C-alpha positions, 0 to 999 in steps of 0.5 A: 181593339179598344184601349181598355181591351189593350190594357186587359190583354196586357194584364192577362199576359203578366207573370205574377208570383204564385203567392200573390196570384191568388189575390187576383183570382179572388177578385175575379171570382168575387166580382164575376162569379156566381154559384148554382146548385146542380145535382146537390152540389155547388157549381161555380161559374165565372163569366167574362166577355174577354177570352184572354181573361177566361184563359187567365181564370182557367190557368189560375184555377188549374195552378191553385186547385187542380180541379176539372175546369171547363170553358163554355162559350155562349153566343149573346142574344139580340145579335150582339157581337161578343161571346160570353165565356164561362169558366165552370168548376163543378167539383170542390166549388165550396172548398175553393170559395172558402179558401179564397175567403168568399164563403164562410160558415155565415154565408157569402162574404163581401169583405176583402180579407185582411191578408190582402189589405195588409200586403202590398203585392197582394193588394196590387194583385187584387186591384188587377183582378178587380180591373180585369173583372169590372174595370174600364178606361177611356182612350186618352185621345178622347175629350176626358180622362176616366177609369172606373171599376164596377162592383155589385156590392157597396161594401166591396166597392168601398174597399176597392176605393180604400185600396186605391187610396192607399196609394194616394190615387184620390179615388171616388165612389158613386152608385151606377145602375144596379151597382157601384163604381170606384173611379179616377178622373185625373190623368196622372192618377190613371197612369199611376194606377195602370203602373200599379197593377202592372200594365206598364206598356199601356201606361207608357202609351197613355202618357205618350198620348196624354203629353202630345194631347196636352201640348197640343191643347197648350199650343191651341190656347196660346194661338187662341190667346194670340188671335184674341190679342190681335183682334183686340189690337185691331178693334182698338186701332179701328176705333182710334182711326175712326175717331181721328177721322171724325176730328179731322172732318169736323174741327181739324187735327190742328185743334188738338194739342201738338203732342196729340196731333203727332200721335194722330198723324202717326196712327193715320199714316201707320194704321196696322203697327202696334203701340210700341212700334207707333211710339218709335215713329211718332214725331217728337218721339220716341215715346213709350208704349204706355205714353202712346196709349195715354195720348190715344185715350185722350184723342178718343175722349176728345172725339167722344166729347165732340160727338156729344156736342154735335148731338146736342146741337142737332137735338136743339135744332129739332 
């Protein structure tokens, strides 16, 4: 079972106060419902691929409207695994749609009633229904955090974003294929949204995985940084030793000032130690790390000038 399915499964078993549960049903019907004319009567079909959501819709329908409700199971074509579950209401469909604010004298409405927007508990229930109907969330173990809710209508999508941002979730919207999505990218905001709609256990699992993952990433960054520093130190040490050997083979270390001689000899003798350690063992020391580094830069500069001189002599002979 995917993480998104685990979240939805938890939500379908959530007990909601009756005065707020209708808002959840409203979102489920608005986003997954369709109306067909059958024998001169409107028939309401609410479709989902999740059997737990189908049972949830069925239970809410019976609780609020006491009408004959059927669940139809259809096999998907093209050998796909998931079934399609259709909750069907053949009687009083128009009355139900009017009661939940989807059908009016002007036709189908894309707007969410103010009774939802002005009530915190109902707004949370509506967002829960919207997520059950068109939501998905990435497994927090993956490389990126992402939660989204898909809607067919732009106006409705904007209202979902508005409701989410009422809770300062920084939700954003964009178009997607034949519809629109409201989405979250920040891990903290996704966890807050899951808590908001009642998926507490899923939120705790999300946070546990996220904390472990973030800690692992931090450790990896520190290790990479340490490795990079070690490589940098090793490269610098190799360059220093090569320059000291060049000076020794050409003009001899005695050509260097005494202080530079001491550092050069100490570096040749202790090639793998750090600058700080080198400062403790150099003759005439101890010397600070910056002092050692300053003298090694002078040695490098001396070797560079020496090479240039030899190169000029070689070029002149040609």
